[in-house]
MARGUVEX-811618 format. One line per field, with one value per residue (C-alpha): residue number from 1; residue in one letter; x, y, z. Coordinates in pm, whole numbers, padded with zeros to 5 digits. Layout:
BEGIN
n	c(NUM | ...)
res	c(A | ...)
u	c(X | ...)
v	c(Y | ...)
w	c(Z | ...)
***
This chain:
BEGIN
n	c(1 | 2 | 3 | 4 | 5 | 6 | 7 | 8 | 9 | 10 | 11 | 12 | 13 | 14 | 15 | 16 | 17 | 18 | 19 | 20 | 21 | 22 | 23 | 24 | 25 | 26 | 27 | 28 | 29 | 30 | 31 | 32 | 33 | 34 | 35 | 36 | 37 | 38 | 39 | 40 | 41 | 42 | 43 | 44 | 45 | 46 | 47 | 48 | 49 | 50 | 51 | 52 | 53 | 54 | 55 | 56 | 57 | 58 | 59 | 60 | 61 | 62 | 63 | 64 | 65 | 66 | 67 | 68 | 69 | 70 | 71 | 72 | 73 | 74 | 75 | 76 | 77 | 78 | 79 | 80 | 81 | 82 | 83 | 84 | 85 | 86 | 87 | 88 | 89 | 90 | 91 | 92 | 93 | 94 | 95 | 96 | 97 | 98 | 99 | 100 | 101 | 102 | 103 | 104 | 105 | 106 | 107 | 108 | 109 | 110 | 111 | 112 | 113 | 114 | 115 | 116)
res	c(X | X | X | X | X | X | X | X | X | X | X | X | X | X | X | X | X | X | X | X | X | X | X | X | X | X | X | X | X | X | X | X | X | X | X | X | X | X | X | X | X | X | X | X | X | X | X | X | X | X | X | X | X | X | X | X | X | X | X | X | X | X | X | X | X | X | X | X | X | X | X | X | X | X | X | X | X | X | X | X | X | X | X | X | X | X | X | X | X | X | X | X | X | X | X | X | X | X | X | X | X | X | X | X | X | X | X | X | X | X | X | X | X | X | X | X)
u	c(02098 | 02099 | 02191 | 02357 | 02196 | 02329 | 02493 | 02244 | 01909 | 02058 | 02166 | 01770 | 01636 | 01831 | 01747 | 01374 | 01384 | 01520 | 01256 | 00952 | 00600 | 00354 | 00011 | -00169 | -00534 | -00695 | -00989 | -00814 | -00511 | -00389 | -00321 | -00270 | 00032 | 00164 | 00205 | 00373 | 00658 | 00671 | 00760 | 00898 | 01266 | 01209 | 00923 | 00822 | 00510 | 00227 | -00097 | -00441 | -00775 | -01015 | -01020 | -01088 | -00753 | -00566 | -00717 | -00583 | -00232 | -00261 | -00303 | -00014 | 00266 | 00368 | 00267 | 00417 | 00155 | -00116 | -00240 | -00582 | -00859 | -01133 | -01415 | -01408 | -01688 | -01663 | -01544 | -01491 | -01124 | -01298 | -01431 | -01059 | -00877 | -01106 | -01022 | -00680 | -00656 | -00838 | -00560 | -00275 | -00351 | 00051 | -00034 | 00002 | -00271 | -00321 | -00682 | -00650 | -00959 | -00993 | -01333 | -01304 | -01358 | -01676 | -01908 | -01667 | -01407 | -01692 | -01737 | -01392 | -01518 | -01156 | -00941 | -00700 | -00542 | -00683 | -00451 | -00665)
v	c(-01841 | -01468 | -01405 | -01075 | -00826 | -00696 | -00326 | -00182 | -00310 | -00182 | 00187 | 00189 | 00047 | 00338 | 00605 | 00501 | 00585 | 00904 | 01013 | 01222 | 00975 | 01109 | 00936 | 00994 | 00936 | 00921 | 00696 | 00739 | 00540 | 00748 | 01070 | 00860 | 00692 | 01009 | 01112 | 00830 | 00873 | 01272 | 01220 | 00910 | 01011 | 01270 | 01087 | 00741 | 00728 | 00528 | 00518 | 00449 | 00426 | 00528 | 00774 | 00458 | 00277 | 00632 | 00638 | 00270 | 00395 | 00672 | 00460 | 00200 | 00459 | 00802 | 01021 | 01398 | 01511 | 01441 | 01456 | 01391 | 01413 | 01619 | 01427 | 01037 | 00788 | 00612 | 00913 | 01248 | 01410 | 01682 | 01421 | 01271 | 01571 | 01601 | 01240 | 01263 | 01594 | 01447 | 01120 | 01339 | 01758 | 01834 | 01618 | 01885 | 01847 | 01953 | 01889 | 01827 | 01843 | 01876 | 02071 | 02467 | 02672 | 02602 | 02574 | 02254 | 02517 | 02632 | 02259 | 02225 | 02283 | 02285 | 02550 | 02539 | 02766 | 02759 | 02799 | 02898)
w	c(00066 | -00044 | -00440 | -00466 | -00615 | -00953 | -00922 | -01162 | -00972 | -00644 | -00809 | -00950 | -00584 | -00415 | -00666 | -00646 | -00264 | -00308 | -00557 | -00428 | -00541 | -00761 | -00818 | -01112 | -01138 | -01435 | -01603 | -01986 | -01986 | -02236 | -02054 | -01731 | -01960 | -02107 | -01783 | -01667 | -01896 | -01828 | -01482 | -01463 | -01460 | -01153 | -00925 | -00863 | -01031 | -00916 | -01143 | -01097 | -01308 | -01028 | -00721 | -00489 | -00621 | -00594 | -00201 | -00154 | -00322 | -00078 | 00230 | 00144 | 00018 | 00104 | -00150 | -00241 | -00479 | -00720 | -01031 | -01066 | -01374 | -01246 | -01471 | -01366 | -01320 | -00978 | -00798 | -00916 | -00901 | -00666 | -00459 | -00446 | -00368 | -00029 | 00059 | -00025 | 00178 | 00451 | 00458 | 00415 | 00398 | 00260 | -00065 | -00326 | -00585 | -00930 | -01096 | -01494 | -01741 | -02109 | -02050 | -02104 | -01801 | -01636 | -01368 | -01279 | -01089 | -00910 | -00761 | -00596 | -00244 | -00065 | 00069 | -00208 | -00441 | -00794 | -01075 | -01448)
***
């Protein structure tokens, strides 16, 4: 026999269905958690600590936008960007990096606008 859901649980579940999904990918837990808290009220936020986990999440969830760290081990942000666009060209992507403007910008080989 099914147990009735509490109204608050239903409300939260319904709200999650209405929110767009944001994927945050960063190998550093600090920025990853900060971005989660920044966007949790406006998006359903998925977190990944590396590019491989991010790609797995995109294969199992409809993702509207992603925030990527450019410099990560295993798979760089630019590699993740290219793979995300292959999986779903409609995903909007923002790439963050703590370094000064450098040659990294030139390494982004996807035809997408770059804001500096």
